[in-house]
C-alpha positions, 0 to 999 in steps of 0.5 A: 205849960202842959195841957191837962188831960181831962180823962182819967189816966188809967186807960189805954193811953197810959198803958200805951205810954208805959208800953212804949217806954218799956219798949224804947230800945226795941223801938229805936233799933227798929226805927234805925233799920227803917231809916236805912231802908227809906229816905226821910222827907226833908222836914215834916209836921204831924198833927196828933190827936190824944183822946185819953184812950188813943193817940193817932196822927190825923194829918202829915204835912211835908211843907210845914209852916210854924217853925216860928212856934217852936221852943227857941231852946230847941234850935240846936236840935233843929240845926243839927238835924238840918246838918244831917239832912243836908249832908245826906242829900247834897253834902257839897251844898253851900247855897240854898234857895228857899221858896215860900208860899205866896201869901205875904199878908200872913206875916206870921207865916213869913216869920216861919220862913225866916225861922227856916232860913235861920236854922239853915244858916246856922247849919253853915249854909248861905240861904236866900229867899226867892218868891213866886209872886210875879208882882215882886220884881226887885228885892223886897223886905217885909217887916216881921212881928218879932222886929226882924225882916225877911227879904223876898227876891224875884226868881230867875230861870237860866236853862235848867237852873233856878237862881236869883240875880246874883245867886246860883244855889246848889239846891232848892228848899220848898216851903210851898205845898204846890196846891195849884200845881208845879209852876213851869219855873220849878220843872225840869231843874238840874238842882235838887228840889226838897221836898220833891215836887211830887210831894205837893198837894197837886199830886199827893193824896191823904188816902195814899199817906194813910194807906202807907201808915196802915202798914207801918202801924201794923208792923209797929204794933206787932213789934211792941204787941199792941192793938194797932187801932190805938195809934191808927185811925180807920179811913176810907176814900171816895172819888168823883164827889161833887158837893154842889151837884150832889154827886157821890153822896151814896159812896160818901154815906156808905163809907161814913156808915161803914166807918162808924160801925167799925169805930162803934165796935172798937169803942164797945171793945174798950168800954168807951162811952163817947159817940163815934164820929168821922171827919170828912175832908178833901183828899188833898191839902186843905189849910183847914178848908173843906172839912166837916165832922159827921156822926150819922150818914144822913148828915152828908145827904142833908147838907145845906147850900152853905155847907156844900159851898164850904166843902166844895173848895180848898186852898186857892179855890181848888175844887174838891172831887175826892174826899177822905173819910177818917175816924174822928179822934177826940182831943181831951187835952185842954188849956185854959178851958180851950181844946188843944192838939199836939203838933210835932216837927221833924227835920230829916228823921229827927224830932226837933220839937212841937207845940199845941194848936189851941182853939177857944171856939172849937169842940173836942170833936172838931177840926182845930186848924181853923181861923181863931187858933193860936200856938205861940204860948204852948211850945213843948217844954221838953224835947220829944227825944228825951224820956224819963223812964224812971218817972210816971209814964204820963210825965211831960217828957214821956208824953212828948216822947210818945208823941215823937214815936207816933210822929216818926211813924207818920214820917216813915209812912210819908217816906214810903208814900213818896217812894210809891208815888215817885214819877218814873224817869223820862227818857 
């Protein structure tokens, strides 16, 4: 069931889809050259927003949850992509240790972990799941919503190797975003760790990612002769923010005003009658926390205590001191009168599927990654890699292909971002 675009399909998005379909051979060749120059992250998910006149990434996750929400028909795509990733990174690997987040109360997240384990097992690997939870001191099974179970086992450090009691893995797969820092048990390992610890939110910044995406979008736009704004949200960053003590308000208000002016100019250029808005969010991982929609600079000066408290912390009570101000992209996709946004999943540099994040209690200009969202009924019907160039540009396979192209641009930006922020080797 593909969400319905409520906007007229005659504007820039339909033109963009047609343009991307017409440019498909050039795009695929260009992407192949890029993957010879850059190493793709092990896996990625990209949140997109489709306004009917613009399609742009708004977040890129390097430790994606939600593999359990993908269409099961696409599992072979996941397995083949995982094989390619493993062969490239550690071709002799046979045993992988998968380390998830520690929130075991979220059994749907654990089902995601089980899905990752299954994909890697189908790729010919032995995969077991180790946990950072100190209270788990022996192998502990967890029952899953689908009737299966997941076994979490305590980690053991031996010299520069991380293992389980009777299991010495070749490589470590993280599905933990390291928001609170890199634990000592993960530091200085001789085994490959994927994604690398510096991809975690303890060091990563969204502003670094979108700075890399700026350059990627500009080059891609020149390649196919489009306005890069159609696939790229404006953004700015402010450091030294303290919402509780009202520090950094001038920087924040000035950045909001500057971005709104730039968006307003673009809206006028394209004849868009909607009111421009920006999203203010923590520059590090948010889990849907520390996010607000702003339509006027005065709104960031007049926050009440509840709003300040909401903006002050993110996951694991991490204090917010830096924010990114990002152009808001409306979502005019909906299903059953609920707003929706596409989320595309990639393993290595291959698109392996996606789903729609849906929220019945949020508006078209609000963050949908919040309590009350749901995914499962809305897995993509077709793969994002198989367009039908004889069909209308907005046909489902072609819309998904366009999603896949923009998601791969975001993944390429993530690859460049990680190269730029890679720690220098120690002596």
